[in-house]
N, CA, C and O atoms as CSV, one atom per row, in Angstrom:
chain,resi,resn,atom,element,x,y,z
A,1,MET,N,N,33.426,87.592,149.777
A,1,MET,CA,C,34.466,86.669,149.431
A,1,MET,C,C,34.365,86.357,147.946
A,1,MET,O,O,33.297,86.042,147.420
A,2,SER,N,N,35.470,86.451,147.318
A,2,SER,CA,C,35.487,86.170,145.900
A,2,SER,C,C,36.450,85.029,145.626
A,2,SER,O,O,37.350,84.745,146.417
A,3,ASP,N,N,36.241,84.384,144.491
A,3,ASP,CA,C,37.083,83.267,144.100
A,3,ASP,C,C,38.287,83.706,143.278
A,3,ASP,O,O,38.990,82.871,142.707
A,4,GLU,N,N,38.521,84.981,143.217
A,4,GLU,CA,C,39.644,85.477,142.444
A,4,GLU,C,C,40.958,85.125,143.149
A,4,GLU,O,O,41.038,85.186,144.376
A,5,PRO,N,N,41.996,84.753,142.370
A,5,PRO,CA,C,43.281,84.466,143.008
A,5,PRO,C,C,43.880,85.742,143.597
A,5,PRO,O,O,43.686,86.851,143.098
A,6,LYS,N,N,44.610,85.525,144.672
A,6,LYS,CA,C,45.238,86.639,145.355
A,6,LYS,C,C,46.449,87.104,144.540
A,6,LYS,O,O,47.211,86.267,144.056
A,7,PRO,N,N,46.642,88.392,144.379
A,7,PRO,CA,C,47.810,88.853,143.623
A,7,PRO,C,C,49.083,88.563,144.416
A,7,PRO,O,O,49.048,88.515,145.645
A,8,PRO,N,N,50.201,88.371,143.723
A,8,PRO,CA,C,51.447,88.109,144.437
A,8,PRO,C,C,51.820,89.312,145.313
A,8,PRO,O,O,51.528,90.459,144.974
A,9,PRO,N,N,52.462,89.027,146.428
A,9,PRO,CA,C,52.819,90.150,147.298
A,9,PRO,C,C,53.906,91.010,146.652
A,9,PRO,O,O,54.692,90.523,145.839
A,10,PRO,N,N,53.942,92.248,147.008
A,10,PRO,CA,C,54.974,93.115,146.438
A,10,PRO,C,C,56.366,92.670,146.884
A,10,PRO,O,O,56.535,92.066,147.944
A,11,VAL,N,N,57.336,92.977,146.066
A,11,VAL,CA,C,58.714,92.594,146.350
A,11,VAL,C,C,59.177,93.301,147.616
A,11,VAL,O,O,58.923,94.490,147.812
A,12,GLY,N,N,59.870,92.537,148.481
A,12,GLY,CA,C,60.415,93.122,149.689
A,12,GLY,C,C,59.528,92.952,150.907
A,12,GLY,O,O,59.868,93.450,151.980
A,13,THR,N,N,58.405,92.265,150.777
A,13,THR,CA,C,57.540,92.070,151.942
A,13,THR,C,C,57.910,90.788,152.655
A,13,THR,O,O,58.679,89.986,152.125
A,14,ASP,N,N,57.373,90.580,153.859
A,14,ASP,CA,C,57.676,89.413,154.686
A,14,ASP,C,C,57.066,88.127,154.136
A,14,ASP,O,O,57.596,87.053,154.417
A,15,GLU,N,N,55.998,88.182,153.382
A,15,GLU,CA,C,55.352,86.978,152.868
A,15,GLU,C,C,56.234,86.261,151.837
A,15,GLU,O,O,56.112,85.047,151.672
A,16,GLU,N,N,57.103,86.974,151.154
A,16,GLU,CA,C,57.962,86.373,150.153
A,16,GLU,C,C,59.172,85.673,150.791
A,16,GLU,O,O,59.743,84.764,150.188
A,17,HIS,N,N,59.556,86.075,151.970
A,17,HIS,CA,C,60.757,85.568,152.638
A,17,HIS,C,C,60.562,84.117,153.072
A,17,HIS,O,O,59.573,83.777,153.721
A,18,VAL,N,N,61.541,83.251,152.696
A,18,VAL,CA,C,61.538,81.851,153.111
A,18,VAL,C,C,62.752,81.651,153.998
A,18,VAL,O,O,63.872,81.997,153.624
A,19,ASP,N,N,62.523,81.094,155.166
A,19,ASP,CA,C,63.616,80.886,156.109
A,19,ASP,C,C,64.469,79.713,155.636
A,19,ASP,O,O,63.965,78.602,155.471
A,20,ARG,N,N,65.763,79.958,155.418
A,20,ARG,CA,C,66.656,78.918,154.926
A,20,ARG,C,C,66.864,77.821,155.955
A,20,ARG,O,O,67.091,76.667,155.594
A,21,SER,N,N,66.791,78.160,157.204
A,21,SER,CA,C,66.988,77.132,158.234
A,21,SER,C,C,65.891,76.077,158.167
A,21,SER,O,O,66.136,74.912,158.482
A,22,VAL,N,N,64.694,76.465,157.764
A,22,VAL,CA,C,63.612,75.497,157.614
A,22,VAL,C,C,63.926,74.556,156.459
A,22,VAL,O,O,63.746,73.344,156.577
A,23,LEU,N,N,64.398,75.112,155.335
A,23,LEU,CA,C,64.740,74.285,154.186
A,23,LEU,C,C,65.899,73.344,154.509
A,23,LEU,O,O,65.864,72.168,154.147
A,24,ILE,N,N,66.914,73.850,155.180
A,24,ILE,CA,C,68.056,73.009,155.553
A,24,ILE,C,C,67.610,71.938,156.539
A,24,ILE,O,O,68.059,70.794,156.467
A,25,GLY,N,N,66.739,72.306,157.447
A,25,GLY,CA,C,66.219,71.336,158.409
A,25,GLY,C,C,65.444,70.220,157.729
A,25,GLY,O,O,65.563,69.054,158.104
A,26,LEU,N,N,64.643,70.584,156.722
A,26,LEU,CA,C,63.891,69.556,155.981
A,26,LEU,C,C,64.843,68.628,155.234
A,26,LEU,O,O,64.647,67.412,155.230
A,27,GLY,N,N,65.864,69.187,154.605
A,27,GLY,CA,C,66.850,68.360,153.899
A,27,GLY,C,C,67.628,67.482,154.862
A,27,GLY,O,O,67.875,66.309,154.582
A,28,GLY,N,N,68.011,68.045,155.985
A,28,GLY,CA,C,68.722,67.255,156.989
A,28,GLY,C,C,67.859,66.135,157.541
A,28,GLY,O,O,68.354,65.036,157.795
A,29,ARG,N,N,66.584,66.401,157.728
A,29,ARG,CA,C,65.659,65.372,158.222
A,29,ARG,C,C,65.546,64.228,157.213
A,29,ARG,O,O,65.516,63.057,157.593
A,30,TRP,N,N,65.484,64.579,155.914
A,30,TRP,CA,C,65.403,63.568,154.863
A,30,TRP,C,C,66.651,62.698,154.866
A,30,TRP,O,O,66.560,61.474,154.774
A,31,VAL,N,N,67.828,63.334,154.974
A,31,VAL,CA,C,69.084,62.589,154.972
A,31,VAL,C,C,69.166,61.675,156.191
A,31,VAL,O,O,69.565,60.518,156.063
A,32,THR,N,N,68.798,62.171,157.360
A,32,THR,CA,C,68.875,61.339,158.564
A,32,THR,C,C,67.880,60.190,158.503
A,32,THR,O,O,68.175,59.095,158.983
A,33,ASP,N,N,66.706,60.418,157.921
A,33,ASP,CA,C,65.735,59.312,157.774
A,33,ASP,C,C,66.320,58.194,156.924
A,33,ASP,O,O,66.221,57.022,157.285
A,34,TRP,N,N,66.929,58.551,155.797
A,34,TRP,CA,C,67.498,57.530,154.926
A,34,TRP,C,C,68.740,56.880,155.535
A,34,TRP,O,O,68.977,55.687,155.343
A,35,ALA,N,N,69.528,57.662,156.266
A,35,ALA,CA,C,70.695,57.092,156.945
A,35,ALA,C,C,70.254,56.082,158.006
A,35,ALA,O,O,70.884,55.037,158.172
A,36,LEU,N,N,69.174,56.395,158.722
A,36,LEU,CA,C,68.648,55.467,159.722
A,36,LEU,C,C,68.135,54.190,159.061
A,36,LEU,O,O,68.357,53.092,159.571
A,37,ARG,N,N,67.456,54.333,157.940
A,37,ARG,CA,C,66.971,53.142,157.226
A,37,ARG,C,C,68.140,52.268,156.767
A,37,ARG,O,O,68.096,51.044,156.892
A,38,LEU,N,N,69.180,52.907,156.236
A,38,LEU,CA,C,70.357,52.167,155.793
A,38,LEU,C,C,71.032,51.467,156.968
A,38,LEU,O,O,71.450,50.315,156.847
A,39,ALA,N,N,71.142,52.155,158.106
A,39,ALA,CA,C,71.758,51.556,159.292
A,39,ALA,C,C,70.952,50.361,159.769
A,39,ALA,O,O,71.520,49.339,160.154
A,40,ILE,N,N,69.639,50.482,159.748
A,40,ILE,CA,C,68.786,49.362,160.163
A,40,ILE,C,C,68.972,48.186,159.221
A,40,ILE,O,O,69.061,47.046,159.678
A,41,LEU,N,N,69.032,48.434,157.913
A,41,LEU,CA,C,69.246,47.356,156.953
A,41,LEU,C,C,70.606,46.686,157.142
A,41,LEU,O,O,70.711,45.462,157.063
A,42,LEU,N,N,71.642,47.479,157.391
A,42,LEU,CA,C,72.973,46.905,157.599
A,42,LEU,C,C,73.023,46.073,158.873
A,42,LEU,O,O,73.616,44.995,158.881
A,43,ILE,N,N,72.418,46.550,159.932
A,43,ILE,CA,C,72.393,45.792,161.190
A,43,ILE,C,C,71.591,44.509,161.018
A,43,ILE,O,O,71.991,43.453,161.509
A,44,ALA,N,N,70.468,44.597,160.324
A,44,ALA,CA,C,69.662,43.385,160.090
A,44,ALA,C,C,70.429,42.383,159.236
A,44,ALA,O,O,70.371,41.183,159.501
A,45,GLY,N,N,71.142,42.847,158.226
A,45,GLY,CA,C,71.943,41.945,157.400
A,45,GLY,C,C,73.058,41.294,158.201
A,45,GLY,O,O,73.327,40.103,158.045
A,46,TRP,N,N,73.705,42.071,159.056
A,46,TRP,CA,C,74.767,41.511,159.904
A,46,TRP,C,C,74.199,40.468,160.857
A,46,TRP,O,O,74.791,39.404,161.036
A,47,LEU,N,N,73.059,40.763,161.467
A,47,LEU,CA,C,72.435,39.795,162.377
A,47,LEU,C,C,72.050,38.514,161.640
A,47,LEU,O,O,72.268,37.413,162.147
A,48,LEU,N,N,71.483,38.656,160.454
A,48,LEU,CA,C,71.110,37.472,159.678
A,48,LEU,C,C,72.331,36.650,159.298
A,48,LEU,O,O,72.284,35.421,159.316
A,49,SER,N,N,73.428,37.324,158.953
A,49,SER,CA,C,74.628,36.568,158.610
A,49,SER,C,C,75.194,35.856,159.831
A,49,SER,O,O,75.697,34.739,159.707
A,50,GLN,N,N,75.126,36.468,160.996
A,50,GLN,CA,C,75.605,35.820,162.218
A,50,GLN,C,C,74.739,34.622,162.575
A,50,GLN,O,O,75.253,33.559,162.923
A,51,ILE,N,N,73.434,34.794,162.490
A,51,ILE,CA,C,72.520,33.692,162.792
A,51,ILE,C,C,72.667,32.585,161.754
A,51,ILE,O,O,72.699,31.405,162.102
A,52,GLY,N,N,72.756,32.963,160.480
A,52,GLY,CA,C,72.944,31.967,159.420
A,52,GLY,C,C,74.253,31.217,159.578
A,52,GLY,O,O,74.308,30.010,159.339
A,53,GLY,N,N,75.313,31.918,159.980
A,53,GLY,CA,C,76.594,31.252,160.201
A,53,GLY,C,C,76.526,30.255,161.342
A,53,GLY,O,O,77.129,29.183,161.279
A,54,ALA,N,N,75.793,30.612,162.379
A,54,ALA,CA,C,75.670,29.705,163.523
A,54,ALA,C,C,74.802,28.501,163.179
A,54,ALA,O,O,75.042,27.397,163.667
A,55,LEU,N,N,73.800,28.714,162.345
A,55,LEU,CA,C,72.879,27.626,162.001
A,55,LEU,C,C,73.287,26.875,160.740
A,55,LEU,O,O,72.624,25.910,160.362
A,56,TRP,N,N,74.375,27.301,160.075
A,56,TRP,CA,C,74.763,26.714,158.795
A,56,TRP,C,C,75.026,25.223,158.902
A,56,TRP,O,O,74.774,24.476,157.957
A,57,VAL,N,N,75.536,24.786,160.054
A,57,VAL,CA,C,75.829,23.366,160.244
A,57,VAL,C,C,74.547,22.550,160.101
A,57,VAL,O,O,74.588,21.420,159.616
A,58,GLY,N,N,73.434,23.098,160.508
A,58,GLY,CA,C,72.161,22.395,160.372
A,58,GLY,C,C,71.450,22.688,159.071
A,58,GLY,O,O,70.717,21.845,158.556
A,59,ILE,N,N,71.663,23.886,158.533
A,59,ILE,CA,C,70.960,24.282,157.309
A,59,ILE,C,C,71.541,23.590,156.082
A,59,ILE,O,O,70.791,23.177,155.198
A,60,LEU,N,N,72.869,23.456,156.015
A,60,LEU,CA,C,73.505,22.870,154.838
A,60,LEU,C,C,73.025,21.456,154.540
A,60,LEU,O,O,72.685,21.181,153.390
A,61,PRO,N,N,72.975,20.535,155.514
A,61,PRO,CA,C,72.473,19.194,155.186
A,61,PRO,C,C,71.021,19.196,154.714
A,61,PRO,O,O,70.643,18.401,153.854
A,62,ILE,N,N,70.219,20.079,155.273
A,62,ILE,CA,C,68.815,20.154,154.846
A,62,ILE,C,C,68.737,20.638,153.402
A,62,ILE,O,O,67.976,20.093,152.603
A,63,LEU,N,N,69.520,21.657,153.065
A,63,LEU,CA,C,69.521,22.154,151.687
A,63,LEU,C,C,70.012,21.093,150.708
A,63,LEU,O,O,69.441,20.926,149.630
A,64,LEU,N,N,71.069,20.379,151.081
A,64,LEU,CA,C,71.560,19.317,150.208
A,64,LEU,C,C,70.530,18.203,150.041
A,64,LEU,O,O,70.353,17.676,148.943
A,65,ALA,N,N,69.850,17.847,151.131
A,65,ALA,CA,C,68.812,16.819,151.039
A,65,ALA,C,C,67.669,17.273,150.137
A,65,ALA,O,O,67.126,16.473,149.375
A,66,LEU,N,N,67.300,18.550,150.218
A,66,LEU,CA,C,66.249,19.064,149.335
A,66,LEU,C,C,66.680,19.030,147.870
A,66,LEU,O,O,65.878,18.722,146.988
A,67,ILE,N,N,67.930,19.342,147.619
A,67,ILE,CA,C,68.427,19.304,146.238
A,67,ILE,C,C,68.405,17.872,145.714
A,67,ILE,O,O,67.956,17.621,144.596
A,68,VAL,N,N,68.894,16.930,146.532
A,68,VAL,CA,C,68.914,15.526,146.112
A,68,VAL,C,C,67.496,15.024,145.886
A,68,VAL,O,O,67.223,14.348,144.893
A,69,ALA,N,N,66.587,15.354,146.810
A,69,ALA,CA,C,65.202,14.902,146.663
A,69,ALA,C,C,64.553,15.492,145.417
A,69,ALA,O,O,63.787,14.815,144.732
A,70,THR,N,N,64.855,16.738,145.129
A,70,THR,CA,C,64.287,17.387,143.942
A,70,THR,C,C,64.815,16.750,142.666
A,70,THR,O,O,64.066,16.540,141.712
A,71,VAL,N,N,66.104,16.446,142.652
A,71,VAL,CA,C,66.698,15.853,141.453
A,71,VAL,C,C,66.217,14.418,141.251
A,71,VAL,O,O,66.006,13.984,140.119
A,72,LEU,N,N,66.045,13.681,142.352
A,72,LEU,CA,C,65.671,12.267,142.230
A,72,LEU,C,C,64.167,12.037,142.153
A,72,LEU,O,O,63.739,10.898,141.965
A,73,TRP,N,N,63.360,13.071,142.291
A,73,TRP,CA,C,61.918,12.859,142.251
A,73,TRP,C,C,61.417,12.361,140.901
A,73,TRP,O,O,60.583,11.455,140.891
A,74,PRO,N,N,61.864,12.886,139.759
A,74,PRO,CA,C,61.307,12.394,138.488
A,74,PRO,C,C,61.476,10.884,138.282
A,74,PRO,O,O,60.492,10.229,137.938
A,75,PRO,N,N,62.666,10.292,138.472
A,75,PRO,CA,C,62.727,8.839,138.277
A,75,PRO,C,C,61.934,8.069,139.338
A,75,PRO,O,O,61.350,7.026,139.044
A,76,THR,N,N,61.916,8.582,140.563
A,76,THR,CA,C,61.151,7.906,141.619
A,76,THR,C,C,59.662,7.965,141.308
A,76,THR,O,O,58.957,6.969,141.472
A,77,GLY,N,N,59.185,9.104,140.869
A,77,GLY,CA,C,57.769,9.233,140.498
A,77,GLY,C,C,57.408,8.337,139.330
A,77,GLY,O,O,56.333,7.737,139.308
A,78,TRP,N,N,58.304,8.245,138.359
A,78,TRP,CA,C,58.041,7.374,137.210
A,78,TRP,C,C,57.918,5.917,137.655
A,78,TRP,O,O,57.028,5.195,137.207
A,79,MET,N,N,58.841,5.488,138.559
A,79,MET,CA,C,58.787,4.099,139.032
A,79,MET,C,C,57.529,3.827,139.844
A,79,MET,O,O,56.934,2.756,139.720
A,80,THR,N,N,57.116,4.786,140.676
A,80,THR,CA,C,55.898,4.557,141.478
A,80,THR,C,C,54.660,4.511,140.585
A,80,THR,O,O,53.724,3.764,140.871
A,81,ARG,N,N,54.639,5.291,139.516
A,81,ARG,CA,C,53.505,5.236,138.585
A,81,ARG,C,C,53.460,3.919,137.826
A,81,ARG,O,O,52.404,3.527,137.330
A,82,HIS,N,N,54.597,3.232,137.729
A,82,HIS,CA,C,54.643,1.963,137.021
A,82,HIS,C,C,54.627,0.765,137.975
A,82,HIS,O,O,55.035,-0.336,137.606
A,83,GLY,N,N,54.153,0.989,139.202
A,83,GLY,CA,C,53.899,-0.125,140.106
A,83,GLY,C,C,55.009,-0.489,141.075
A,83,GLY,O,O,54.864,-1.465,141.812
A,84,VAL,N,N,56.102,0.244,141.108
A,84,VAL,CA,C,57.174,-0.054,142.062
A,84,VAL,C,C,56.793,0.586,143.396
A,84,VAL,O,O,56.362,1.739,143.413
A,85,PRO,N,N,56.939,-0.128,144.512
A,85,PRO,CA,C,56.639,0.489,145.809
A,85,PRO,C,C,57.499,1.727,146.045
A,85,PRO,O,O,58.627,1.823,145.562
A,86,LYS,N,N,56.937,2.676,146.802
A,86,LYS,CA,C,57.609,3.964,146.966
A,86,LYS,C,C,58.987,3.832,147.601
A,86,LYS,O,O,59.939,4.453,147.128
A,87,ALA,N,N,59.115,3.044,148.652
A,87,ALA,CA,C,60.407,2.899,149.333
A,87,ALA,C,C,61.445,2.279,148.397
A,87,ALA,O,O,62.594,2.717,148.356
A,88,LEU,N,N,61.031,1.259,147.650
A,88,LEU,CA,C,61.953,0.613,146.719
A,88,LEU,C,C,62.337,1.559,145.581
A,88,LEU,O,O,63.485,1.559,145.134
A,89,ALA,N,N,61.386,2.358,145.114
A,89,ALA,CA,C,61.678,3.330,144.054
A,89,ALA,C,C,62.682,4.375,144.548
A,89,ALA,O,O,63.596,4.756,143.817
A,90,ALA,N,N,62.510,4.831,145.779
A,90,ALA,CA,C,63.447,5.803,146.339
A,90,ALA,C,C,64.834,5.186,146.488
A,90,ALA,O,O,65.837,5.831,146.181
A,91,LEU,N,N,64.896,3.945,146.955
A,91,LEU,CA,C,66.175,3.265,147.128
A,91,LEU,C,C,66.875,3.064,145.780
A,91,LEU,O,O,68.077,3.300,145.659
A,92,ILE,N,N,66.123,2.629,144.778
A,92,ILE,CA,C,66.698,2.426,143.446
A,92,ILE,C,C,67.214,3.753,142.874
A,92,ILE,O,O,68.291,3.798,142.279
A,93,SER,N,N,66.443,4.830,143.055
A,93,SER,CA,C,66.877,6.141,142.554
A,93,SER,C,C,68.145,6.604,143.254
A,93,SER,O,O,69.064,7.110,142.610
A,94,LEU,N,N,68.197,6.433,144.559
A,94,LEU,CA,C,69.364,6.868,145.318
A,94,LEU,C,C,70.602,6.059,144.949
A,94,LEU,O,O,71.667,6.624,144.698
A,95,LEU,N,N,70.461,4.744,144.916
A,95,LEU,CA,C,71.600,3.897,144.561
A,95,LEU,C,C,72.032,4.112,143.114
A,95,LEU,O,O,73.223,4.087,142.804
A,96,GLY,N,N,71.069,4.320,142.241
A,96,GLY,CA,C,71.394,4.586,140.831
A,96,GLY,C,C,72.162,5.891,140.668
A,96,GLY,O,O,73.116,5.957,139.893
A,97,SER,N,N,71.755,6.928,141.393
A,97,SER,CA,C,72.463,8.209,141.279
A,97,SER,C,C,73.859,8.112,141.883
A,97,SER,O,O,74.810,8.673,141.340
A,98,LEU,N,N,73.990,7.399,143.011
A,98,LEU,CA,C,75.314,7.200,143.595
A,98,LEU,C,C,76.210,6.402,142.643
A,98,LEU,O,O,77.397,6.697,142.507
A,99,GLY,N,N,75.636,5.397,141.990
A,99,GLY,CA,C,76.396,4.622,141.001
A,99,GLY,C,C,76.822,5.476,139.819
A,99,GLY,O,O,77.929,5.318,139.306
A,100,ALA,N,N,75.949,6.383,139.382
A,100,ALA,CA,C,76.291,7.262,138.260
A,100,ALA,C,C,77.438,8.202,138.635
A,100,ALA,O,O,78.360,8.407,137.845
A,101,VAL,N,N,77.379,8.771,139.842
A,101,VAL,CA,C,78.456,9.662,140.294
A,101,VAL,C,C,79.758,8.883,140.421
A,101,VAL,O,O,80.813,9.368,140.012
A,102,ALA,N,N,79.693,7.677,140.985
A,102,ALA,CA,C,80.894,6.845,141.121
A,102,ALA,C,C,81.447,6.482,139.746
A,102,ALA,O,O,82.664,6.454,139.563
A,103,GLY,N,N,80.589,6.208,138.791
A,103,GLY,CA,C,81.037,5.891,137.437
A,103,GLY,C,C,81.744,7.056,136.778
A,103,GLY,O,O,82.777,6.874,136.135
A,104,VAL,N,N,81.198,8.253,136.932
A,104,VAL,CA,C,81.843,9.434,136.356
A,104,VAL,C,C,83.209,9.648,136.991
A,104,VAL,O,O,84.185,9.932,136.296
A,105,LEU,N,N,83.279,9.510,138.319
A,105,LEU,CA,C,84.566,9.665,139.001
A,105,LEU,C,C,85.560,8.598,138.545
A,105,LEU,O,O,86.747,8.883,138.379
A,106,ALA,N,N,85.080,7.378,138.343
A,106,ALA,CA,C,85.968,6.313,137.877
A,106,ALA,C,C,86.462,6.591,136.463
A,106,ALA,O,O,87.581,6.212,136.118
A,107,LEU,N,N,85.654,7.241,135.646
A,107,LEU,CA,C,86.079,7.566,134.282
A,107,LEU,C,C,87.124,8.682,134.246
A,107,LEU,O,O,88.036,8.649,133.420
A,108,ILE,N,N,86.999,9.658,135.126
A,108,ILE,CA,C,87.938,10.778,135.063
A,108,ILE,C,C,89.150,10.594,135.972
A,108,ILE,O,O,90.123,11.336,135.843
A,109,ALA,N,N,89.118,9.635,136.880
A,109,ALA,CA,C,90.236,9.432,137.806
A,109,ALA,C,C,91.551,9.127,137.095
A,109,ALA,O,O,92.575,9.694,137.478
A,110,PRO,N,N,91.580,8.254,136.070
A,110,PRO,CA,C,92.872,7.986,135.417
A,110,PRO,C,C,93.514,9.225,134.802
A,110,PRO,O,O,94.732,9.387,134.881
A,111,SER,N,N,92.724,10.094,134.196
A,111,SER,CA,C,93.306,11.296,133.596
A,111,SER,C,C,93.807,12.247,134.678
A,111,SER,O,O,94.814,12.928,134.481
A,112,ILE,N,N,93.125,12.302,135.809
A,112,ILE,CA,C,93.595,13.144,136.915
A,112,ILE,C,C,94.917,12.610,137.445
A,112,ILE,O,O,95.837,13.381,137.721
A,113,ILE,N,N,95.015,11.298,137.588
A,113,ILE,CA,C,96.245,10.694,138.090
A,113,ILE,C,C,97.389,10.913,137.105
A,113,ILE,O,O,98.513,11.199,137.517
A,114,ASP,N,N,97.110,10.781,135.802
A,114,ASP,CA,C,98.149,11.006,134.795
A,114,ASP,C,C,98.651,12.451,134.814
A,114,ASP,O,O,99.838,12.699,134.607
A,115,GLN,N,N,97.765,13.385,135.058
A,115,GLN,CA,C,98.138,14.789,135.033
A,115,GLN,C,C,98.679,15.282,136.369
A,115,GLN,O,O,99.183,16.403,136.442
A,116,SER,N,N,98.592,14.491,137.417
A,116,SER,CA,C,99.038,14.950,138.734
A,116,SER,C,C,100.544,15.187,138.767
A,116,SER,O,O,101.008,16.115,139.429
A,117,VAL,N,N,101.311,14.359,138.060
A,117,VAL,CA,C,102.762,14.552,138.014
A,117,VAL,C,C,103.083,15.870,137.315
A,117,VAL,O,O,103.922,16.643,137.778
A,118,GLN,N,N,102.419,16.110,136.218
A,118,GLN,CA,C,102.612,17.356,135.477
A,118,GLN,C,C,102.228,18.560,136.335
A,118,GLN,O,O,102.924,19.575,136.340
A,119,LEU,N,N,101.129,18.438,137.052
A,119,LEU,CA,C,100.666,19.523,137.908
A,119,LEU,C,C,101.663,19.806,139.029
A,119,LEU,O,O,101.934,20.964,139.344
A,120,ALA,N,N,102.200,18.764,139.623
A,120,ALA,CA,C,103.195,18.947,140.687
A,120,ALA,C,C,104.445,19.630,140.148
A,120,ALA,O,O,105.003,20.504,140.811
A,121,ASP,N,N,104.896,19.243,138.947
A,121,ASP,CA,C,106.067,19.878,138.343
A,121,ASP,C,C,105.813,21.358,138.074
A,121,ASP,O,O,106.674,22.197,138.337
A,122,GLN,N,N,104.634,21.673,137.553
A,122,GLN,CA,C,104.307,23.069,137.269
A,122,GLN,C,C,104.207,23.883,138.555
A,122,GLN,O,O,104.615,25.044,138.583
A,123,ALA,N,N,103.674,23.291,139.613
A,123,ALA,CA,C,103.592,24.000,140.893
A,123,ALA,C,C,104.988,24.272,141.431
A,123,ALA,O,O,105.247,25.359,141.950
A,124,SER,N,N,105.881,23.318,141.319
A,124,SER,CA,C,107.270,23.515,141.777
A,124,SER,C,C,107.943,24.631,140.984
A,124,SER,O,O,108.619,25.483,141.560
A,125,GLU,N,N,107.760,24.629,139.665
A,125,GLU,CA,C,108.336,25.679,138.837
A,125,GLU,C,C,107.772,27.051,139.215
A,125,GLU,O,O,108.503,28.041,139.242
A,126,ALA,N,N,106.487,27.104,139.500
A,126,ALA,CA,C,105.864,28.381,139.869
A,126,ALA,C,C,106.422,28.895,141.196
A,126,ALA,O,O,106.636,30.096,141.360
A,127,ILE,N,N,106.656,27.983,142.142
A,127,ILE,CA,C,107.212,28.397,143.433
A,127,ILE,C,C,108.626,28.942,143.243
A,127,ILE,O,O,108.994,29.941,143.862
A,128,VAL,N,N,109.421,28.294,142.389
A,128,VAL,CA,C,110.785,28.767,142.122
A,128,VAL,C,C,110.739,30.148,141.457
A,128,VAL,O,O,111.538,31.020,141.797
A,129,GLU,N,N,109.826,30.353,140.526
A,129,GLU,CA,C,109.699,31.654,139.865
A,129,GLU,C,C,109.325,32.744,140.850
A,129,GLU,O,O,109.862,33.850,140.785
A,130,VAL,N,N,108.404,32.445,141.766
A,130,VAL,CA,C,108.006,33.438,142.767
A,130,VAL,C,C,109.184,33.763,143.679
A,130,VAL,O,O,109.410,34.927,144.009
A,131,GLN,N,N,109.932,32.747,144.086
A,131,GLN,CA,C,111.107,32.997,144.929
A,131,GLN,C,C,112.144,33.841,144.197
A,131,GLN,O,O,112.736,34.740,144.793
A,132,ASP,N,N,112.370,33.565,142.918
A,132,ASP,CA,C,113.311,34.368,142.132
A,132,ASP,C,C,112.842,35.816,142.035
A,132,ASP,O,O,113.646,36.743,142.133
A,133,TRP,N,N,111.558,36.003,141.845
A,133,TRP,CA,C,111.011,37.355,141.752
A,133,TRP,C,C,111.177,38.088,143.078
A,133,TRP,O,O,111.506,39.274,143.094
A,134,LEU,N,N,110.951,37.384,144.197
A,134,LEU,CA,C,111.101,38.019,145.509
A,134,LEU,C,C,112.550,38.380,145.806
A,134,LEU,O,O,112.812,39.351,146.517
A,135,ARG,N,N,113.492,37.612,145.272
A,135,ARG,CA,C,114.912,37.903,145.459
A,135,ARG,C,C,115.354,39.071,144.586
A,135,ARG,O,O,116.396,39.678,144.838
A,136,GLY,N,N,114.573,39.385,143.572
A,136,GLY,CA,C,114.947,40.392,142.577
A,136,GLY,C,C,114.947,41.809,143.107
A,136,GLY,O,O,114.697,42.045,144.289
A,137,PRO,N,N,115.238,42.777,142.196
A,137,PRO,CA,C,115.453,44.175,142.562
A,137,PRO,C,C,114.320,44.874,143.323
A,137,PRO,O,O,114.614,45.626,144.252
A,138,PRO,N,N,113.066,44.669,142.987
A,138,PRO,CA,C,112.107,45.514,143.720
A,138,PRO,C,C,112.104,45.222,145.222
A,138,PRO,O,O,112.000,46.143,146.032
A,139,LEU,N,N,112.218,43.946,145.597
A,139,LEU,CA,C,112.079,43.583,147.012
A,139,LEU,C,C,113.398,43.199,147.664
A,139,LEU,O,O,113.620,43.505,148.836
A,140,ASN,N,N,114.285,42.526,146.915
A,140,ASN,CA,C,115.589,42.103,147.415
A,140,ASN,C,C,115.501,41.346,148.744
A,140,ASN,O,O,116.190,41.687,149.706
A,141,ILE,N,N,114.673,40.345,148.787
A,141,ILE,CA,C,114.519,39.534,149.991
A,141,ILE,C,C,115.582,38.444,149.989
A,141,ILE,O,O,115.813,37.783,148.977
A,142,ARG,N,N,116.228,38.265,151.148
A,142,ARG,CA,C,117.274,37.256,151.258
A,142,ARG,C,C,116.663,35.874,151.411
A,142,ARG,O,O,115.493,35.734,151.767
A,143,ASP,N,N,117.485,34.836,151.131
A,143,ASP,CA,C,117.031,33.442,151.225
A,143,ASP,C,C,116.599,33.100,152.655
A,143,ASP,O,O,115.676,32.308,152.844
A,144,GLU,N,N,117.248,33.681,153.650
A,144,GLU,CA,C,116.883,33.377,155.029
A,144,GLU,C,C,115.487,33.876,155.352
A,144,GLU,O,O,114.768,33.264,156.141
A,145,GLN,N,N,115.109,34.979,154.744
A,145,GLN,CA,C,113.770,35.532,154.970
A,145,GLN,C,C,112.700,34.714,154.254
A,145,GLN,O,O,111.559,34.643,154.712
A,146,LEU,N,N,113.060,34.106,153.146
A,146,LEU,CA,C,112.098,33.290,152.418
A,146,LEU,C,C,111.854,32.003,153.166
A,146,LEU,O,O,111.069,31.168,152.718
């Protein structure tokens, strides 16, 4: 036995022949493996969306409570470090944030009310324009159909 490499087989022998069906089978196996993985991911995503949709009624309030608690923790922590009882600090933070939101709404409400008439007029004009366009040449829809 020698460690010399084997010379390549002569052209036209059976050792050089590669069966194409084996190569196609390997490629087909690769494609089906990835298609199966994709199908599993799509089914899992659909199931998660269905479960999430069913549980959303319970998940949404929890998420909102976590957001509120996260936002209000810094002032509550500051008050507790300065000697305010925890329950009172939480109450002050909550009422203060509600007051701030109410104040912002009270500041912008007059401008919204002033612009509501303008907005209603513009919406009416837009509806008339759409109706005119629908009556026009491309569609020729009659008033009874509108």
